[in-house]
N, CA, C and O atoms as a CHARMM CRD file, in Angstrom:
* protein
*
   84
    1    1 UNK  N    -11.91100 -13.11900   2.24200 PROA 1      0.00000
    2    1 UNK  CA   -12.09200 -11.72900   1.79100 PROA 1      0.00000
    3    1 UNK  C    -11.21700 -10.79800   2.62900 PROA 1      0.00000
    4    1 UNK  O    -11.31400 -10.79700   3.85700 PROA 1      0.00000
    5    2 UNK  N    -10.37400 -10.01600   1.98400 PROA 2      0.00000
    6    2 UNK  CA    -9.50000  -9.09400   2.72100 PROA 2      0.00000
    7    2 UNK  C    -10.18500  -7.72900   2.84100 PROA 2      0.00000
    8    2 UNK  O    -10.94400  -7.32100   1.96100 PROA 2      0.00000
    9    3 UNK  N     -9.90400  -7.04100   3.93500 PROA 3      0.00000
   10    3 UNK  CA   -10.55000  -5.73700   4.17000 PROA 3      0.00000
   11    3 UNK  C     -9.96900  -4.68100   3.22300 PROA 3      0.00000
   12    3 UNK  O     -8.76600  -4.69000   2.95800 PROA 3      0.00000
   13    4 UNK  N    -10.80500  -3.77200   2.71000 PROA 4      0.00000
   14    4 UNK  CA   -10.33000  -2.70700   1.80500 PROA 4      0.00000
   15    4 UNK  C     -9.27600  -1.82400   2.46900 PROA 4      0.00000
   16    4 UNK  O     -8.36400  -1.32100   1.81200 PROA 4      0.00000
   17    5 UNK  N     -9.41900  -1.64200   3.80100 PROA 5      0.00000
   18    5 UNK  CA    -8.44900  -0.81100   4.52300 PROA 5      0.00000
   19    5 UNK  C     -7.05400  -1.40000   4.37000 PROA 5      0.00000
   20    5 UNK  O     -6.08500  -0.67100   4.16100 PROA 5      0.00000
   21    6 UNK  N     -6.95700  -2.72300   4.47600 PROA 6      0.00000
   22    6 UNK  CA    -5.65800  -3.38700   4.34600 PROA 6      0.00000
   23    6 UNK  C     -5.09000  -3.13000   2.94500 PROA 6      0.00000
   24    6 UNK  O     -3.89500  -2.88000   2.79000 PROA 6      0.00000
   25    7 UNK  N     -5.94600  -3.19400   1.94300 PROA 7      0.00000
   26    7 UNK  CA    -5.50100  -2.96800   0.56400 PROA 7      0.00000
   27    7 UNK  C     -4.92800  -1.56900   0.40200 PROA 7      0.00000
   28    7 UNK  O     -3.90300  -1.37900  -0.25200 PROA 7      0.00000
   29    8 UNK  N     -5.60200  -0.58900   1.00500 PROA 8      0.00000
   30    8 UNK  CA    -5.12600   0.80000   0.90300 PROA 8      0.00000
   31    8 UNK  C     -3.75600   0.92800   1.56300 PROA 8      0.00000
   32    8 UNK  O     -2.86200   1.59500   1.04200 PROA 8      0.00000
   33    9 UNK  N     -3.60500   0.27500   2.72200 PROA 9      0.00000
   34    9 UNK  CA    -2.32800   0.35200   3.44800 PROA 9      0.00000
   35    9 UNK  C     -1.20200  -0.23400   2.58700 PROA 9      0.00000
   36    9 UNK  O     -0.11500   0.33600   2.50200 PROA 9      0.00000
   37   10 UNK  N     -1.47600  -1.37100   1.95500 PROA 10     0.00000
   38   10 UNK  CA    -0.46400  -2.01100   1.10100 PROA 10     0.00000
   39   10 UNK  C     -0.13800  -1.10100  -0.08400 PROA 10     0.00000
   40   10 UNK  O      1.02400  -0.95600  -0.46400 PROA 10     0.00000
   41   11 UNK  N     -1.16600  -0.49400  -0.65700 PROA 11     0.00000
   42   11 UNK  CA    -0.95000   0.38800  -1.81000 PROA 11     0.00000
   43   11 UNK  C     -0.06600   1.57100  -1.41300 PROA 11     0.00000
   44   11 UNK  O      0.86500   1.92500  -2.13500 PROA 11     0.00000
   45   12 UNK  N     -0.36300   2.17900  -0.26200 PROA 12     0.00000
   46   12 UNK  CA     0.43600   3.32600   0.19400 PROA 12     0.00000
   47   12 UNK  C      1.87800   2.90500   0.43300 PROA 12     0.00000
   48   12 UNK  O      2.80900   3.63200   0.08700 PROA 12     0.00000
   49   13 UNK  N      2.06000   1.73000   1.02600 PROA 13     0.00000
   50   13 UNK  CA     3.41900   1.24200   1.31500 PROA 13     0.00000
   51   13 UNK  C      4.17700   1.06100  -0.00400 PROA 13     0.00000
   52   13 UNK  O      5.34500   1.43400  -0.11600 PROA 13     0.00000
   53   14 UNK  N      3.50000   0.48500  -0.99500 PROA 14     0.00000
   54   14 UNK  CA     4.13800   0.24500  -2.29100 PROA 14     0.00000
   55   14 UNK  C      4.54000   1.57500  -2.93900 PROA 14     0.00000
   56   14 UNK  O      5.63700   1.70500  -3.48200 PROA 14     0.00000
   57   15 UNK  N      3.64000   2.55300  -2.87500 PROA 15     0.00000
   58   15 UNK  CA     3.93300   3.87800  -3.45300 PROA 15     0.00000
   59   15 UNK  C      5.14300   4.49400  -2.75700 PROA 15     0.00000
   60   15 UNK  O      6.02600   5.05100  -3.40900 PROA 15     0.00000
   61   16 UNK  N      5.17700   4.39300  -1.44700 PROA 16     0.00000
   62   16 UNK  CA     6.29500   4.96900  -0.68000 PROA 16     0.00000
   63   16 UNK  C      7.60800   4.32300  -1.11800 PROA 16     0.00000
   64   16 UNK  O      8.62800   4.99700  -1.26600 PROA 16     0.00000
   65   17 UNK  N      7.56600   3.01700  -1.32000 PROA 17     0.00000
   66   17 UNK  CA     8.77800   2.30000  -1.72400 PROA 17     0.00000
   67   17 UNK  C      9.24200   2.80000  -3.09600 PROA 17     0.00000
   68   17 UNK  O     10.43100   3.03500  -3.30700 PROA 17     0.00000
   69   18 UNK  N      8.30000   2.95900  -4.02100 PROA 18     0.00000
   70   18 UNK  CA     8.65500   3.42900  -5.36100 PROA 18     0.00000
   71   18 UNK  C      9.27000   4.82400  -5.28700 PROA 18     0.00000
   72   18 UNK  O     10.25300   5.10900  -5.97100 PROA 18     0.00000
   73   19 UNK  N      8.69500   5.68800  -4.46400 PROA 19     0.00000
   74   19 UNK  CA     9.20100   7.06800  -4.34900 PROA 19     0.00000
   75   19 UNK  C     10.60500   7.05900  -3.74700 PROA 19     0.00000
   76   19 UNK  O     11.45900   7.86000  -4.12600 PROA 19     0.00000
   77   20 UNK  N     10.83500   6.13000  -2.79200 PROA 20     0.00000
   78   20 UNK  CA    12.15800   6.06700  -2.14900 PROA 20     0.00000
   79   20 UNK  C     13.23800   5.71800  -3.16500 PROA 20     0.00000
   80   20 UNK  O     14.34300   6.25900  -3.10300 PROA 20     0.00000
   81   21 UNK  N     12.93300   4.82700  -4.09100 PROA 21     0.00000
   82   21 UNK  CA    13.93700   4.37900  -5.06400 PROA 21     0.00000
   83   21 UNK  C     14.38800   5.56900  -5.92800 PROA 21     0.00000
   84   21 UNK  O     15.23100   5.40600  -6.81100 PROA 21     0.00000
């Protein structure tokens, strides 16, 4: 089971990457 905090961090990182493109 992965922690929800980790999921949020990954989601934010993914969003940042999309915005950078």
